[in-house]
N, CA, C and O atoms as a Tripos MOL2 file, in Angstrom:
@<TRIPOS>MOLECULE
protein
  228   227    57     0     0
PROTEIN
NO_CHARGES

@<TRIPOS>ATOM
      1 N           0.8240   -1.1930    0.0000 N.3       1 ALA1
      2 CA          0.0000    0.0000    0.0000 C.3       1 ALA1
      3 C           0.8680    1.2570    0.0000 C.2       1 ALA1
      4 O           0.5070    2.2610   -0.6140 O.2       1 ALA1
      5 N           2.0000    1.2060    0.6800 N.am      2 ASN2
      6 CA          2.8710    2.3830    0.7170 C.3       2 ASN2
      7 C           3.4140    2.7350   -0.6600 C.2       2 ASN2
      8 O           3.5620    3.9120   -0.9890 O.2       2 ASN2
      9 N           3.7110    1.7190   -1.4650 N.am      3 VAL3
     10 CA          4.2090    1.9870   -2.8150 C.3       3 VAL3
     11 C           3.1410    2.6950   -3.6360 C.2       3 VAL3
     12 O           3.4380    3.6390   -4.3680 O.2       3 VAL3
     13 N           1.8900    2.2350   -3.5120 N.am      4 LEU4
     14 CA          0.8100    2.8760   -4.2580 C.3       4 LEU4
     15 C           0.6630    4.3360   -3.8660 C.2       4 LEU4
     16 O           0.4240    5.1960   -4.7130 O.2       4 LEU4
     17 N           0.8050    4.6060   -2.5860 N.am      5 LYS5
     18 CA          0.6260    5.9760   -2.0960 C.3       5 LYS5
     19 C           1.8310    6.8540   -2.4420 C.2       5 LYS5
     20 O           1.6680    7.9560   -2.9660 O.2       5 LYS5
     21 N           3.0290    6.3700   -2.1500 N.am      6 ASN6
     22 CA          4.2270    7.1880   -2.3250 C.3       6 ASN6
     23 C           4.6810    7.3030   -3.7790 C.2       6 ASN6
     24 O           4.9700    8.4010   -4.2530 O.2       6 ASN6
     25 N           4.7420    6.1920   -4.4750 N.am      7 LYS7
     26 CA          5.2630    6.2090   -5.8400 C.3       7 LYS7
     27 C           4.2370    6.7070   -6.8500 C.2       7 LYS7
     28 O           4.5690    7.4650   -7.7620 O.2       7 LYS7
     29 N           2.9820    6.2720   -6.6820 N.am      8 PHE8
     30 CA          1.9610    6.5980   -7.6690 C.3       8 PHE8
     31 C           0.9930    7.6880   -7.2120 C.2       8 PHE8
     32 O           0.1240    8.1090   -7.9750 O.2       8 PHE8
     33 N           1.1440    8.1420   -5.9690 N.am      9 LYS9
     34 CA          0.3120    9.2230   -5.4170 C.3       9 LYS9
     35 C          -1.1720    8.8630   -5.3940 C.2       9 LYS9
     36 O          -2.0260    9.7230   -5.6080 O.2       9 LYS9
     37 N          -1.4810    7.5720   -5.1300 N.am     10 PHE10
     38 CA         -2.8700    7.1390   -5.0300 C.3      10 PHE10
     39 C          -3.4640    7.6200   -3.7180 C.2      10 PHE10
     40 O          -2.7670    7.7010   -2.7070 O.2      10 PHE10
     41 N          -4.7430    7.9370   -3.7340 N.am     11 SER11
     42 CA         -5.4400    8.3440   -2.5150 C.3      11 SER11
     43 C          -5.6970    7.1140   -1.6530 C.2      11 SER11
     44 O          -5.6480    5.9870   -2.1450 O.2      11 SER11
     45 N          -5.9710    7.3260   -0.3750 N.am     12 ASN12
     46 CA         -6.2800    6.2180    0.5350 C.3      12 ASN12
     47 C          -7.5050    5.4440    0.0570 C.2      12 ASN12
     48 O          -7.5640    4.2220    0.1910 O.2      12 ASN12
     49 N          -8.4790    6.1550   -0.4980 N.am     13 GLU13
     50 CA         -9.6960    5.5000   -0.9900 C.3      13 GLU13
     51 C          -9.3820    4.5510   -2.1490 C.2      13 GLU13
     52 O          -9.8780    3.4240   -2.1880 O.2      13 GLU13
     53 N          -8.5660    5.0090   -3.0800 N.am     14 ILE14
     54 CA         -8.1750    4.1670   -4.2190 C.3      14 ILE14
     55 C          -7.3810    2.9600   -3.7240 C.2      14 ILE14
     56 O          -7.5790    1.8460   -4.2080 O.2      14 ILE14
     57 N          -6.4990    3.1740   -2.7770 N.am     15 ILE15
     58 CA         -5.6970    2.0760   -2.2310 C.3      15 ILE15
     59 C          -6.5930    1.0310   -1.5870 C.2      15 ILE15
     60 O          -6.4230   -0.1620   -1.8360 O.2      15 ILE15
     61 N          -7.5360    1.4550   -0.7710 N.am     16 GLN16
     62 CA         -8.4300    0.5120   -0.0970 C.3      16 GLN16
     63 C          -9.2870   -0.2570   -1.1000 C.2      16 GLN16
     64 O          -9.4910   -1.4610   -0.9510 O.2      16 GLN16
     65 N          -9.7830    0.4330   -2.1110 N.am     17 THR17
     66 CA        -10.5770   -0.2260   -3.1490 C.3      17 THR17
     67 C          -9.7330   -1.2540   -3.8970 C.2      17 THR17
     68 O         -10.1900   -2.3640   -4.1720 O.2      17 THR17
     69 N          -8.5120   -0.8810   -4.2200 N.am     18 THR18
     70 CA         -7.6050   -1.7830   -4.9330 C.3      18 THR18
     71 C          -7.2690   -3.0080   -4.0960 C.2      18 THR18
     72 O          -7.3070   -4.1300   -4.6000 O.2      18 THR18
     73 N          -6.9430   -2.8060   -2.8290 N.am     19 LEU19
     74 CA         -6.6090   -3.9280   -1.9480 C.3      19 LEU19
     75 C          -7.8040   -4.8590   -1.7560 C.2      19 LEU19
     76 O          -7.6440   -6.0780   -1.7060 O.2      19 LEU19
     77 N          -8.9940   -4.2870   -1.6500 N.am     20 LYS20
     78 CA        -10.1990   -5.1060   -1.5050 C.3      20 LYS20
     79 C         -10.4040   -5.9640   -2.7480 C.2      20 LYS20
     80 O         -10.7080   -7.1530   -2.6420 O.2      20 LYS20
     81 N         -10.2400   -5.3700   -3.9160 N.am     21 TYR21
     82 CA        -10.3960   -6.1090   -5.1660 C.3      21 TYR21
     83 C          -9.3620   -7.2310   -5.2680 C.2      21 TYR21
     84 O          -9.7030   -8.3680   -5.5940 O.2      21 TYR21
     85 N          -8.1200   -6.9120   -4.9910 N.am     22 ILE22
     86 CA         -7.0590   -7.9200   -5.0750 C.3      22 ILE22
     87 C          -7.3240   -9.0620   -4.1070 C.2      22 ILE22
     88 O          -7.1060  -10.2230   -4.4510 O.2      22 ILE22
     89 N          -7.7880   -8.7560   -2.9130 N.am     23 SER23
     90 CA         -8.0420   -9.8100   -1.9190 C.3      23 SER23
     91 C          -9.1690  -10.7480   -2.3530 C.2      23 SER23
     92 O          -9.2450  -11.8810   -1.8800 O.2      23 SER23
     93 N         -10.0360  -10.2910   -3.2390 N.am     24 GLN24
     94 CA        -11.1350  -11.1250   -3.7270 C.3      24 GLN24
     95 C         -10.7040  -12.0750   -4.8390 C.2      24 GLN24
     96 O         -11.3390  -13.1090   -5.0470 O.2      24 GLN24
     97 N          -9.6390  -11.7400   -5.5490 N.am     25 ILE25
     98 CA         -9.2320  -12.5580   -6.6920 C.3      25 ILE25
     99 C          -7.8790  -13.2440   -6.5030 C.2      25 ILE25
    100 O          -7.4770  -14.0600   -7.3330 O.2      25 ILE25
    101 N          -7.1830  -12.9220   -5.4290 N.am     26 ALA26
    102 CA         -5.8290  -13.4460   -5.2360 C.3      26 ALA26
    103 C          -5.7680  -14.4330   -4.0750 C.2      26 ALA26
    104 O          -6.6730  -14.5110   -3.2450 O.2      26 ALA26
    105 N          -4.6890  -15.1680   -4.0500 N.am     27 ARG27
    106 CA         -4.4320  -16.0990   -2.9590 C.3      27 ARG27
    107 C          -3.1180  -15.6870   -2.3020 C.2      27 ARG27
    108 O          -2.1350  -15.4200   -2.9930 O.2      27 ARG27
    109 N          -3.0990  -15.6340   -0.9800 N.am     28 VAL28
    110 CA         -1.8910  -15.2630   -0.2490 C.3      28 VAL28
    111 C          -0.9490  -16.4620   -0.2220 C.2      28 VAL28
    112 O          -1.3450  -17.5700    0.1380 O.2      28 VAL28
    113 N           0.2850  -16.2290   -0.6030 N.am     29 ILE29
    114 CA          1.3120  -17.2640   -0.6180 C.3      29 ILE29
    115 C           2.3960  -16.8680    0.3770 C.2      29 ILE29
    116 O           2.8880  -15.7400    0.3580 O.2      29 ILE29
    117 N           2.7620  -17.8020    1.2390 N.am     30 LYS30
    118 CA          3.8520  -17.5740    2.1910 C.3      30 LYS30
    119 C           4.9390  -18.6070    1.9190 C.2      30 LYS30
    120 O           4.8450  -19.7490    2.3680 O.2      30 LYS30
    121 N           5.9690  -18.2020    1.1840 N.am     31 PRO31
    122 CA          7.0290  -19.1340    0.8140 C.3      31 PRO31
    123 C           7.6940  -19.7720    2.0400 C.2      31 PRO31
    124 O           7.8990  -19.1230    3.0650 O.2      31 PRO31
    125 N           8.0210  -21.0550    1.9020 N.am     32 GLN32
    126 CA          8.6560  -21.7980    2.9860 C.3      32 GLN32
    127 C          10.1760  -21.7000    2.9430 C.2      32 GLN32
    128 O          10.8530  -22.0290    3.9170 O.2      32 GLN32
    129 N          10.7120  -21.2420    1.8030 N.am     33 ARG33
    130 CA         12.1600  -21.1170    1.7000 C.3      33 ARG33
    131 C          12.5390  -19.7920    1.0580 C.2      33 ARG33
    132 O          11.7690  -19.1980    0.3020 O.2      33 ARG33
    133 N          13.7260  -19.3560    1.3750 N.am     34 SER34
    134 CA         14.2450  -18.0970    0.8560 C.3      34 SER34
    135 C          15.1750  -18.3860   -0.3230 C.2      34 SER34
    136 O          15.9790  -19.3170   -0.2800 O.2      34 SER34
    137 N          15.0560  -17.5900   -1.3530 N.am     35 ILE35
    138 CA         15.8840  -17.7500   -2.5440 C.3      35 ILE35
    139 C          16.6890  -16.4730   -2.7510 C.2      35 ILE35
    140 O          16.1650  -15.3650   -2.6330 O.2      35 ILE35
    141 N          17.9620  -16.6450   -3.0610 N.am     36 LYS36
    142 CA         18.8250  -15.4930   -3.3270 C.3      36 LYS36
    143 C          19.6090  -15.7590   -4.6060 C.2      36 LYS36
    144 O          20.8100  -16.0270   -4.5690 O.2      36 LYS36
    145 N          18.9160  -15.6800   -5.7310 N.am     37 VAL37
    146 CA         19.5580  -15.9410   -7.0190 C.3      37 VAL37
    147 C          19.5400  -14.7280   -7.9460 C.2      37 VAL37
    148 O          20.2800  -14.6860   -8.9300 O.2      37 VAL37
    149 N          18.7130  -13.7590   -7.6400 N.am     38 LEU38
    150 CA         18.5970  -12.5800   -8.4930 C.3      38 LEU38
    151 C          19.3030  -11.3870   -7.8660 C.2      38 LEU38
    152 O          19.3410  -11.2570   -6.6420 O.2      38 LEU38
    153 N          19.8550  -10.5280   -8.6900 N.am     39 LYS39
    154 CA         20.5850   -9.3590   -8.2060 C.3      39 LYS39
    155 C          19.6700   -8.3950   -7.4490 C.2      39 LYS39
    156 O          20.0440   -7.8670   -6.4020 O.2      39 LYS39
    157 N          18.4750   -8.1730   -7.9830 N.am     40 ASP40
    158 CA         17.5150   -7.2620   -7.3610 C.3      40 ASP40
    159 C          16.7470   -8.0310   -6.2810 C.2      40 ASP40
    160 O          15.8710   -8.8370   -6.5970 O.2      40 ASP40
    161 N          17.0680   -7.7870   -5.0280 N.am     41 GLU41
    162 CA         16.5370   -8.5730   -3.9040 C.3      41 GLU41
    163 C          15.0090   -8.6750   -3.8770 C.2      41 GLU41
    164 O          14.5010   -9.7680   -3.6290 O.2      41 GLU41
    165 N          14.2530   -7.6110   -4.1160 N.am     42 PRO42
    166 CA         12.7860   -7.7570   -4.1160 C.3      42 PRO42
    167 C          12.2790   -8.7480   -5.1650 C.2      42 PRO42
    168 O          11.2300   -9.3660   -4.9830 O.2      42 PRO42
    169 N          13.0240   -8.8980   -6.2590 N.am     43 ASP43
    170 CA         12.6210   -9.8680   -7.2820 C.3      43 ASP43
    171 C          12.7170  -11.3000   -6.7670 C.2      43 ASP43
    172 O          11.9780  -12.1720   -7.2240 O.2      43 ASP43
    173 N          13.6150  -11.5490   -5.8270 N.am     44 ASN44
    174 CA         13.7110  -12.8760   -5.2170 C.3      44 ASN44
    175 C          12.4170  -13.2310   -4.4870 C.2      44 ASN44
    176 O          12.0080  -14.3910   -4.4900 O.2      44 ASN44
    177 N          11.7710  -12.2500   -3.8640 N.am     45 ARG45
    178 CA         10.5030  -12.5080   -3.1650 C.3      45 ARG45
    179 C           9.4310  -12.9460   -4.1590 C.2      45 ARG45
    180 O           8.6480  -13.8540   -3.8760 O.2      45 ARG45
    181 N           9.3980  -12.2960   -5.3250 N.am     46 ILE46
    182 CA          8.4270  -12.6610   -6.3620 C.3      46 ILE46
    183 C           8.6900  -14.0860   -6.8380 C.2      46 ILE46
    184 O           7.7580  -14.8730   -7.0020 O.2      46 ILE46
    185 N           9.9460  -14.4100   -7.0570 N.am     47 LEU47
    186 CA         10.3200  -15.7560   -7.4890 C.3      47 LEU47
    187 C           9.9470  -16.7900   -6.4310 C.2      47 LEU47
    188 O           9.4450  -17.8620   -6.7670 O.2      47 LEU47
    189 N          10.1840  -16.4840   -5.1710 N.am     48 GLU48
    190 CA          9.8030  -17.3970   -4.0750 C.3      48 GLU48
    191 C           8.3080  -17.6880   -4.1030 C.2      48 GLU48
    192 O           7.8910  -18.8380   -3.9630 O.2      48 GLU48
    193 N           7.5120  -16.6560   -4.2840 N.am     49 CYS49
    194 CA          6.0540  -16.8420   -4.3310 C.3      49 CYS49
    195 C           5.6410  -17.6650   -5.5430 C.2      49 CYS49
    196 O           4.7620  -18.5210   -5.4470 O.2      49 CYS49
    197 N           6.2700  -17.4080   -6.6750 N.am     50 ALA50
    198 CA          5.9400  -18.1620   -7.8850 C.3      50 ALA50
    199 C           6.2620  -19.6410   -7.7100 C.2      50 ALA50
    200 O           5.4870  -20.5000   -8.1300 O.2      50 ALA50
    201 N           7.3920  -19.9370   -7.0980 N.am     51 ILE51
    202 CA          7.7790  -21.3330   -6.8630 C.3      51 ILE51
    203 C           6.8200  -21.9830   -5.8760 C.2      51 ILE51
    204 O           6.3640  -23.1030   -6.1050 O.2      51 ILE51
    205 N           6.5130  -21.3030   -4.7940 N.am     52 GLU52
    206 CA          5.6110  -21.8480   -3.7730 C.3      52 GLU52
    207 C           4.2210  -22.1260   -4.3480 C.2      52 GLU52
    208 O           3.5800  -23.1140   -3.9900 O.2      52 GLU52
    209 N           3.7640  -21.2510   -5.2380 N.am     53 ALA53
    210 CA          2.4340  -21.4040   -5.8340 C.3      53 ALA53
    211 C           2.4380  -22.3850   -7.0070 C.2      53 ALA53
    212 O           1.3950  -22.6810   -7.5900 O.2      53 ALA53
    213 N           3.6280  -22.8820   -7.3400 N.am     54 LYS54
    214 CA          3.7770  -23.7860   -8.4910 C.3      54 LYS54
    215 C           3.2500  -23.1280   -9.7690 C.2      54 LYS54
    216 O           2.5510  -23.7440  -10.5740 O.2      54 LYS54
    217 N           3.6140  -21.8570   -9.9190 N.am     55 ALA55
    218 CA          3.1820  -21.0900  -11.0890 C.3      55 ALA55
    219 C           3.8280  -21.6420  -12.3510 C.2      55 ALA55
    220 O           4.9870  -22.0570  -12.3390 O.2      55 ALA55
    221 N           3.0780  -21.6420  -13.4210 N.am     56 GLU56
    222 CA          3.6040  -22.0670  -14.7130 C.3      56 GLU56
    223 C           4.1200  -20.8380  -15.4380 C.2      56 GLU56
    224 O           3.3600  -19.9310  -15.7770 O.2      56 GLU56
    225 N           5.4140  -20.8260  -15.6680 N.am     57 ILE57
    226 CA          6.0100  -19.6660  -16.3350 C.3      57 ILE57
    227 C           6.7360  -20.0770  -17.5940 C.2      57 ILE57
    228 O           7.2990  -19.2290  -18.2870 O.2      57 ILE57
@<TRIPOS>BOND
     1     1     2 1
     2     2     3 1
     3     3     4 2
     4     3     5 am
     5     5     6 1
     6     6     7 1
     7     7     8 2
     8     7     9 am
     9     9    10 1
    10    10    11 1
    11    11    12 2
    12    11    13 am
    13    13    14 1
    14    14    15 1
    15    15    16 2
    16    15    17 am
    17    17    18 1
    18    18    19 1
    19    19    20 2
    20    19    21 am
    21    21    22 1
    22    22    23 1
    23    23    24 2
    24    23    25 am
    25    25    26 1
    26    26    27 1
    27    27    28 2
    28    27    29 am
    29    29    30 1
    30    30    31 1
    31    31    32 2
    32    31    33 am
    33    33    34 1
    34    34    35 1
    35    35    36 2
    36    35    37 am
    37    37    38 1
    38    38    39 1
    39    39    40 2
    40    39    41 am
    41    41    42 1
    42    42    43 1
    43    43    44 2
    44    43    45 am
    45    45    46 1
    46    46    47 1
    47    47    48 2
    48    47    49 am
    49    49    50 1
    50    50    51 1
    51    51    52 2
    52    51    53 am
    53    53    54 1
    54    54    55 1
    55    55    56 2
    56    55    57 am
    57    57    58 1
    58    58    59 1
    59    59    60 2
    60    59    61 am
    61    61    62 1
    62    62    63 1
    63    63    64 2
    64    63    65 am
    65    65    66 1
    66    66    67 1
    67    67    68 2
    68    67    69 am
    69    69    70 1
    70    70    71 1
    71    71    72 2
    72    71    73 am
    73    73    74 1
    74    74    75 1
    75    75    76 2
    76    75    77 am
    77    77    78 1
    78    78    79 1
    79    79    80 2
    80    79    81 am
    81    81    82 1
    82    82    83 1
    83    83    84 2
    84    83    85 am
    85    85    86 1
    86    86    87 1
    87    87    88 2
    88    87    89 am
    89    89    90 1
    90    90    91 1
    91    91    92 2
    92    91    93 am
    93    93    94 1
    94    94    95 1
    95    95    96 2
    96    95    97 am
    97    97    98 1
    98    98    99 1
    99    99   100 2
   100    99   101 am
   101   101   102 1
   102   102   103 1
   103   103   104 2
   104   103   105 am
   105   105   106 1
   106   106   107 1
   107   107   108 2
   108   107   109 am
   109   109   110 1
   110   110   111 1
   111   111   112 2
   112   111   113 am
   113   113   114 1
   114   114   115 1
   115   115   116 2
   116   115   117 am
   117   117   118 1
   118   118   119 1
   119   119   120 2
   120   119   121 am
   121   121   122 1
   122   122   123 1
   123   123   124 2
   124   123   125 am
   125   125   126 1
   126   126   127 1
   127   127   128 2
   128   127   129 am
   129   129   130 1
   130   130   131 1
   131   131   132 2
   132   131   133 am
   133   133   134 1
   134   134   135 1
   135   135   136 2
   136   135   137 am
   137   137   138 1
   138   138   139 1
   139   139   140 2
   140   139   141 am
   141   141   142 1
   142   142   143 1
   143   143   144 2
   144   143   145 am
   145   145   146 1
   146   146   147 1
   147   147   148 2
   148   147   149 am
   149   149   150 1
   150   150   151 1
   151   151   152 2
   152   151   153 am
   153   153   154 1
   154   154   155 1
   155   155   156 2
   156   155   157 am
   157   157   158 1
   158   158   159 1
   159   159   160 2
   160   159   161 am
   161   161   162 1
   162   162   163 1
   163   163   164 2
   164   163   165 am
   165   165   166 1
   166   166   167 1
   167   167   168 2
   168   167   169 am
   169   169   170 1
   170   170   171 1
   171   171   172 2
   172   171   173 am
   173   173   174 1
   174   174   175 1
   175   175   176 2
   176   175   177 am
   177   177   178 1
   178   178   179 1
   179   179   180 2
   180   179   181 am
   181   181   182 1
   182   182   183 1
   183   183   184 2
   184   183   185 am
   185   185   186 1
   186   186   187 1
   187   187   188 2
   188   187   189 am
   189   189   190 1
   190   190   191 1
   191   191   192 2
   192   191   193 am
   193   193   194 1
   194   194   195 1
   195   195   196 2
   196   195   197 am
   197   197   198 1
   198   198   199 1
   199   199   200 2
   200   199   201 am
   201   201   202 1
   202   202   203 1
   203   203   204 2
   204   203   205 am
   205   205   206 1
   206   206   207 1
   207   207   208 2
   208   207   209 am
   209   209   210 1
   210   210   211 1
   211   211   212 2
   212   211   213 am
   213   213   214 1
   214   214   215 1
   215   215   216 2
   216   215   217 am
   217   217   218 1
   218   218   219 1
   219   219   220 2
   220   219   221 am
   221   221   222 1
   222   222   223 1
   223   223   224 2
   224   223   225 am
   225   225   226 1
   226   226   227 1
   227   227   228 2
@<TRIPOS>SUBSTRUCTURE
     1 ALA1         2 RESIDUE 1 A ALA
     2 ASN2         6 RESIDUE 1 A ASN
     3 VAL3        10 RESIDUE 1 A VAL
     4 LEU4        14 RESIDUE 1 A LEU
     5 LYS5        18 RESIDUE 1 A LYS
     6 ASN6        22 RESIDUE 1 A ASN
     7 LYS7        26 RESIDUE 1 A LYS
     8 PHE8        30 RESIDUE 1 A PHE
     9 LYS9        34 RESIDUE 1 A LYS
    10 PHE10       38 RESIDUE 1 A PHE
    11 SER11       42 RESIDUE 1 A SER
    12 ASN12       46 RESIDUE 1 A ASN
    13 GLU13       50 RESIDUE 1 A GLU
    14 ILE14       54 RESIDUE 1 A ILE
    15 ILE15       58 RESIDUE 1 A ILE
    16 GLN16       62 RESIDUE 1 A GLN
    17 THR17       66 RESIDUE 1 A THR
    18 THR18       70 RESIDUE 1 A THR
    19 LEU19       74 RESIDUE 1 A LEU
    20 LYS20       78 RESIDUE 1 A LYS
    21 TYR21       82 RESIDUE 1 A TYR
    22 ILE22       86 RESIDUE 1 A ILE
    23 SER23       90 RESIDUE 1 A SER
    24 GLN24       94 RESIDUE 1 A GLN
    25 ILE25       98 RESIDUE 1 A ILE
    26 ALA26      102 RESIDUE 1 A ALA
    27 ARG27      106 RESIDUE 1 A ARG
    28 VAL28      110 RESIDUE 1 A VAL
    29 ILE29      114 RESIDUE 1 A ILE
    30 LYS30      118 RESIDUE 1 A LYS
    31 PRO31      122 RESIDUE 1 A PRO
    32 GLN32      126 RESIDUE 1 A GLN
    33 ARG33      130 RESIDUE 1 A ARG
    34 SER34      134 RESIDUE 1 A SER
    35 ILE35      138 RESIDUE 1 A ILE
    36 LYS36      142 RESIDUE 1 A LYS
    37 VAL37      146 RESIDUE 1 A VAL
    38 LEU38      150 RESIDUE 1 A LEU
    39 LYS39      154 RESIDUE 1 A LYS
    40 ASP40      158 RESIDUE 1 A ASP
    41 GLU41      162 RESIDUE 1 A GLU
    42 PRO42      166 RESIDUE 1 A PRO
    43 ASP43      170 RESIDUE 1 A ASP
    44 ASN44      174 RESIDUE 1 A ASN
    45 ARG45      178 RESIDUE 1 A ARG
    46 ILE46      182 RESIDUE 1 A ILE
    47 LEU47      186 RESIDUE 1 A LEU
    48 GLU48      190 RESIDUE 1 A GLU
    49 CYS49      194 RESIDUE 1 A CYS
    50 ALA50      198 RESIDUE 1 A ALA
    51 ILE51      202 RESIDUE 1 A ILE
    52 GLU52      206 RESIDUE 1 A GLU
    53 ALA53      210 RESIDUE 1 A ALA
    54 LYS54      214 RESIDUE 1 A LYS
    55 ALA55      218 RESIDUE 1 A ALA
    56 GLU56      222 RESIDUE 1 A GLU
    57 ILE57      226 RESIDUE 1 A ILE
C-alpha cells in the first residue's frame, strides 16, 4: 500500500478499493524457503512466491 501511495500518489480511498479487489481474486502465498539468485533482492521474493504457488512460467 505504501508503494501505491508514495510512488503513484494514489489516494487512501483508491488504495483501499484496490486492496479489496485484489483480496477477492488473489491467494496469499507464504514461501517456505528463501531464494537469493537474483541481483535485485525484491525480485527474489516474487520468485519465491511463484515457486511456492507452483506457477507455470
